[in-house]
C-alpha positions in Angstrom: 0.0 0.0 0.0 1.4 3.4 -1.0 2.1 6.0 1.6 -0.2 9.0 1.6 1.3 12.0 0.0 2.9 14.4 2.6 1.4 17.8 2.9 3.7 20.7 1.9 5.1 22.4 5.0 4.0 26.0 5.3 6.8 28.6 5.4 7.4 30.2 8.8 6.1 33.7 9.4 5.5 35.9 12.4 2.2 35.5 14.2 0.9 39.0 14.2 -2.0 38.0 16.5 0.4 37.9 19.4 1.3 41.2 20.9 2.5 42.6 24.2 0.0 44.4 26.5 0.3 45.6 30.1 -1.0 42.9 32.5 -2.4 45.6 34.8 -4.0 48.1 32.4 -4.8 45.5 29.6 -5.2 48.4 27.2 -5.7 47.6 23.5 -3.9 49.0 21.7 -1.2 49.1 24.4 0.5 52.3 25.4 4.1 51.1 25.5 7.2 53.2 25.7 10.6 51.9 24.7 13.2 53.6 26.9 16.4 52.8 25.0 18.6 54.8 27.5 17.8 52.4 30.3 16.9 49.4 28.1 13.4 49.0 29.5 9.9 48.5 27.9 7.5 50.6 30.1 3.8 50.9 30.2 3.0 54.6 29.5 -0.2 54.4 31.5 0.8 52.8 34.8 4.6 52.7 34.6 5.0 48.9 34.9 8.2 47.6 33.4 7.3 44.9 30.9 10.7 44.1 29.6 14.3 44.8 30.3 17.5 44.9 28.3 15.7 45.6 25.1 17.9 46.1 22.0 17.8 49.4 20.1 17.3 48.3 16.5 17.4 51.8 15.1 20.2 52.9 12.8 23.3 54.5 14.2 24.2 57.5 12.1 27.4 59.5 11.9 27.7 62.7 10.0 30.9 64.6 9.2 29.4 68.0 8.5 31.1 69.6 11.5 34.6 68.3 10.9 35.7 71.5 9.1 34.2 73.8 11.7 35.8 71.9 14.6 32.5 71.9 16.5 30.7 69.2 18.4 29.0 66.6 16.3 25.6 65.8 17.9 25.1 62.7 15.7 28.3 61.0 16.9 27.8 57.5 18.4 30.1 55.7 20.7 31.6 56.2 24.2 32.0 59.7 25.5 35.4 60.9 26.5 36.8 60.4 30.0 37.5 63.8 31.6 40.0 62.2 33.9 42.3 61.3 31.0 44.2 63.4 28.5 43.8 63.3 24.7 40.9 62.5 22.4 40.8 58.8 23.5 39.7 57.8 20.0 42.6 55.3 19.4 42.0 51.9 17.9 43.3 48.9 19.8 44.4 45.9 17.8 43.8 42.6 19.5 46.1 39.5 19.4 43.5 37.7 17.3 44.3 34.1 16.8 47.5 34.4 18.7 49.8 33.9 15.7 53.2 35.6 15.4 51.9 38.1 12.9 49.0 39.1 15.2 51.2 39.6 18.2 53.7 41.6 16.1 51.0 43.9 14.8 49.5 44.4 18.2 52.9 45.2 19.7 53.7 47.7 16.9 50.3 49.4 17.3 50.8 49.6 21.1 54.2 51.3 20.7 52.8 54.0 18.3 49.8 54.9 20.5 51.6 54.6 23.9 50.6 57.5 26.2 52.8 57.6 29.2 50.8 60.4 30.9 47.6 58.5 30.7 49.3 55.3 31.9 50.6 57.1 35.0 47.1 58.6 35.6 45.4 55.3 35.3 47.9 53.8 37.8 47.2 56.6 40.3 43.4 56.3 39.8 43.7 52.6 40.6 45.4 53.3 43.9 42.9 56.0 44.8 40.0 53.6 44.1 41.6 50.9 46.1 42.2 53.2 49.1 38.8 54.7 49.1 37.1 51.3 48.8 39.1 50.1 51.8 37.8 53.0 53.8 34.2 52.5 52.5 34.1 56.0 51.0 31.3 56.7 48.5 31.9 57.1 44.8 31.5 60.9 44.8 34.5 61.3 47.1 36.5 58.8 45.1 35.8 60.6 41.8 36.6 64.0 43.4 40.0 62.7 44.7 40.8 61.5 41.1 39.8 64.9 39.7 41.9 66.8 42.2 44.9 64.5 41.5 44.5 65.2 37.7 44.4 69.0 38.4 47.6 68.7 40.3 49.3 66.7 37.6 48.2 69.0 34.8 49.5 72.1 36.7 52.9 70.5 37.3 53.1 72.4 40.5 54.4 69.6 42.7 57.3 68.2 40.7 59.5 66.1 43.0 56.8 65.3 45.5 56.0 61.7 46.2 53.0 60.5 44.2 51.8 58.5 47.3 51.8 61.7 49.4 49.9 63.6 46.7 47.3 60.8 46.5 46.9 60.8 50.3 46.4 64.6 50.3 43.8 64.5 47.6 41.9 61.7 49.4 41.9 63.8 52.6 40.5 66.9 50.8 37.9 64.9 48.9 36.7 63.1 52.0 36.3 66.4 53.9 34.5 68.0 50.9 31.9 65.2 50.9 31.3 65.2 54.7 33.1 61.9 55.4 36.3 63.3 56.9 39.2 60.9 57.6 42.0 61.7 60.0 45.6 61.8 59.1 46.1 58.8 61.2 43.6 56.7 59.2 45.1 57.8 55.9 48.6 57.0 57.3 47.5 53.5 58.3 46.2 52.9 54.8 48.8 54.6 52.5 51.9 54.2 54.8 52.7 57.9 54.1 54.0 59.5 57.3 51.4 61.7 59.1 53.8 64.7 59.1 54.2 64.4 55.3 50.4 64.1 54.8 49.9 67.3 56.9 52.5 69.2 54.8 51.1 68.1 51.5 47.5 68.8 52.6 48.4 72.4 53.5 50.2 72.9 50.2 47.3 71.3 48.2 44.7 73.5 50.0 46.7 76.6 49.2 47.1 75.4 45.5 43.4 74.8 45.1 42.5 78.1 46.8 44.6 79.9 44.2 43.1 77.8 41.4 39.6 78.7 42.6 40.5 82.4 42.6 41.8 82.2 39.0 38.7 80.4 37.8 36.3 82.8 39.6 37.9 85.7 37.7 36.6 84.0 34.5 33.4 82.5 35.8 32.0 83.3 39.3 30.1 80.0 39.5 33.2 77.8 39.2 34.6 76.4 42.4 36.8 73.3 42.4 36.7 72.8 46.2 35.3 74.7 49.1 36.1 74.6 52.8 38.9 72.1 53.8 38.9 72.9 57.5 40.0 70.2 60.0 37.9 67.2 60.7 35.4 67.8 63.6 34.8 65.3 66.4 31.0 65.3 65.6 31.9 64.1 62.1 33.7 61.1 63.6 31.5 59.9 66.4 28.7 58.4 64.2 31.2 56.3 62.2 33.1 55.1 65.3 29.8 54.4 67.1 28.6 52.3 64.2 31.8 50.2 64.2 31.2 49.7 68.0 27.6 48.6 67.4 26.1 51.4 69.4 22.4 52.4 69.0 21.3 55.4 67.0 20.3 57.3 70.2 23.7 56.7 71.7 25.4 58.0 68.5 23.1 61.1 68.7 24.1 61.7 72.3 27.8 61.4 71.4 27.4 63.9 68.6 25.6 66.3 70.9 28.3 66.0 73.5 31.0 66.6 70.9 29.3 69.8 69.8 28.9 71.0 73.4 32.5 70.4 74.2 33.4 73.0 71.6 31.3 75.8 73.2 32.0 74.9 76.9 35.7 74.0 76.2 36.5 71.3 78.7 38.6 69.5 76.0 40.1 72.6 74.3 43.3 71.8 72.5 42.6 68.1 72.3 42.6 66.3 68.9 39.2 65.5 67.3 40.0 61.8 67.8 40.5 62.1 71.5 37.3 64.2 71.9 35.3 61.8 69.8 36.6 58.8 71.8 35.8 60.5 75.2 32.3 61.4 74.1 31.6 57.9 72.9 32.9 56.5 76.2 30.6 58.8 78.3 27.5 58.3 76.1 27.8 54.5 76.0 27.7 54.3 79.8 24.9 56.8 80.0 22.7 54.7 77.7 23.6 51.5 79.5 25.7 50.0 76.7 29.1 50.8 78.2 32.2 50.2 76.1 35.6 49.9 77.8 38.4 52.3 76.9 40.2 49.5 75.3 37.4 48.6 72.9 37.0 52.3 71.9 40.8 52.6 71.5 40.9 49.8 69.0 38.3 51.6 66.8 39.4 55.2 67.2 43.1 54.7 67.2 43.6 56.6 70.5 45.3 55.0 73.5 43.0 54.0 76.4 45.0 56.2 78.7 44.2 59.2 76.6 40.5 58.3 76.6 40.4 58.1 80.4 42.3 61.4 80.7 39.8 63.2 78.4 36.9 61.6 80.3 38.2 62.9 83.6 38.1 66.4 82.1 34.5 65.9 80.9 33.1 64.3 84.1 33.1 67.5 86.3 31.0 69.3 83.7 28.6 66.5 83.0 25.6 68.5 84.3 26.1 71.2 81.7 27.1 68.9 78.9 24.2 66.5 79.0 20.8 67.9 78.2 18.0 66.9 80.6 15.9 65.5 77.8 18.1 62.5 77.7 17.0 61.5 81.2 13.4 61.1 80.1 12.1 57.4 80.3 11.8 57.1 76.5 15.5 58.2 76.0 16.9 55.9 78.7 20.0 57.8 79.9 21.0 57.6 83.5 23.7 59.7 85.2 24.3 57.0 87.8 25.7 54.6 85.2 28.7 56.9 84.6 32.0 55.4 86.0 33.5 57.5 88.8 36.8 59.1 88.2 
């Protein structure tokens, strides 16, 4: 018996009856927006994201009409320039390809012709700055500012002969203070191994350099200011971070901050370093709130000897009535003066 003749297979074509709609709005036709900048397909009515990582299938156009006028070309596609590097950054990199001798030779020759020593040194410094800031858990804005400050110093050539490590340490100190996350010279020294005295000298020189740079820029444009105030780190800026490392409560950190601010006005610790003031305030507030930390525990976090903390506490103790606001002794706050260790 002969086999039945096979039916000819129909050629594949898209099923136009299937289309995407919002599962919440269920509008037909759907009000969909393709946001190519973020790669999302979004419902224009309710904002629900229906797809992610969509591909922009539109044509990429490049015109050359502005080449003669040396103006910006709004139709150019590709990566933008990195303001932290020098040059146009439009070089072509030749890969090793299949790894043959000719490929390696071609890549090596191209690398020699396009070698930019200045950018190589900058990239090396940026890598160090990024590693140091990451180790200190500093936010990206401070890291980027430190890189920008370092580039300004290198472009000006005002510190020839200075150690690059010292310049990096100084830029990190200034960037941290500008972003409200001040770090002490001792913390920077522990990280970069640059002596504290050298960090202090470079910091003063950098502050003066940027002040002069700001004045020059303001003569051209009054709105330009590279950096602002670079005053010394305050104790109240340090207590919250140290308190978090010690596992203290939010209320305890607030009390420590209030004590640090009041010591400025009342002056029992005048002339003491911000580290000593912060450590003594944390020591007192931790006992007031019933979560007492020993001087040794605070010493390990703050980098101040336990003897210094006890000495500073002895100076705070006689003025405890003026330093501690009465609101902290309310039942909901939980502070108790009787918990303070006697001197």
